[in-house]
C-alpha positions in Angstrom: 123.1 129.8 153.0 121.7 131.6 150.6 124.0 135.0 149.2 122.3 138.5 148.9 123.0 138.3 145.0 121.4 134.3 144.7 119.1 136.2 147.1 118.0 139.0 145.1 117.9 136.3 141.5 115.6 134.0 143.3 113.5 137.2 143.4 113.7 138.5 140.6 112.4 134.9 138.9 109.8 134.4 141.1 108.2 138.1 140.2 108.3 136.6 137.0 106.3 133.1 137.5 109.3 131.3 137.6 109.0 128.1 141.1 111.3 127.3 142.7 111.4 124.1 144.9 110.3 123.9 148.8 114.1 123.6 149.6 115.0 126.4 148.4 111.8 128.9 149.1 112.8 127.8 152.9 116.1 128.8 152.6 115.2 131.8 150.7 112.7 132.5 154.4 115.5 131.8 156.5 117.6 134.7 154.9 115.1 136.8 155.2 115.1 135.9 158.8 118.6 136.8 159.4 118.8 140.0 156.6 116.9 142.7 157.2 118.3 144.8 153.6 117.1 141.0 151.4 113.5 141.5 153.4 113.0 145.2 152.4 114.2 144.3 148.6 111.7 141.6 148.1 109.1 144.0 149.4 110.2 146.7 147.6 110.0 144.1 144.4 106.6 143.1 146.0 105.2 146.7 145.7 107.1 147.8 141.7 105.1 144.7 140.9 101.7 145.3 141.9 102.8 149.5 140.9 102.8 148.5 137.5 100.5 145.8 137.1 97.4 148.9 138.5 99.2 150.7 136.6 98.6 148.0 133.1 95.5 148.5 134.2 94.2 151.5 134.2 96.4 152.9 131.0 94.3 154.3 128.4 93.6 152.0 124.5 96.6 152.8 122.2 95.9 152.8 118.2 97.8 150.2 115.9 100.4 152.9 115.7 101.0 152.8 119.4 99.4 156.6 119.8 96.6 157.2 121.7 93.8 157.5 121.4 91.2 159.8 122.4 87.9 159.5 123.9 85.0 160.6 121.8 84.1 163.9 123.8 87.3 164.6 124.0 87.3 164.8 119.6 84.0 166.9 120.2 85.4 168.9 122.4 89.1 169.4 120.3 86.9 170.2 117.3 84.2 172.7 118.8 87.6 174.0 120.0 89.1 174.4 116.6 85.9 175.8 115.0 85.6 178.8 117.1 89.1 179.5 117.0 88.4 179.6 112.5 85.5 182.2 113.3 87.0 184.6 115.5 89.8 187.4 114.4 93.6 186.9 114.6 95.8 189.2 116.4 98.1 191.4 113.9 99.6 193.0 116.1 
């Protein structure tokens, strides 16, 4: 039978795309049937992976320097606000 440590390693490797022989996967299922902690860990790993995947899809594009890019609308709003601030008197208090 697999130990919890071995199960953790296998689950992590499977999340990274590694495949395991049928016998190893059967042993994994048997371990899950007896170990609630490993079942929960595997579910949490799946959730974490799915969440990270969704986060990656929703991220905004970045420039070649690795900085987030701004939309054309955001650039226009910033420009407008800068012009407005240049035309307003500064408080000298």
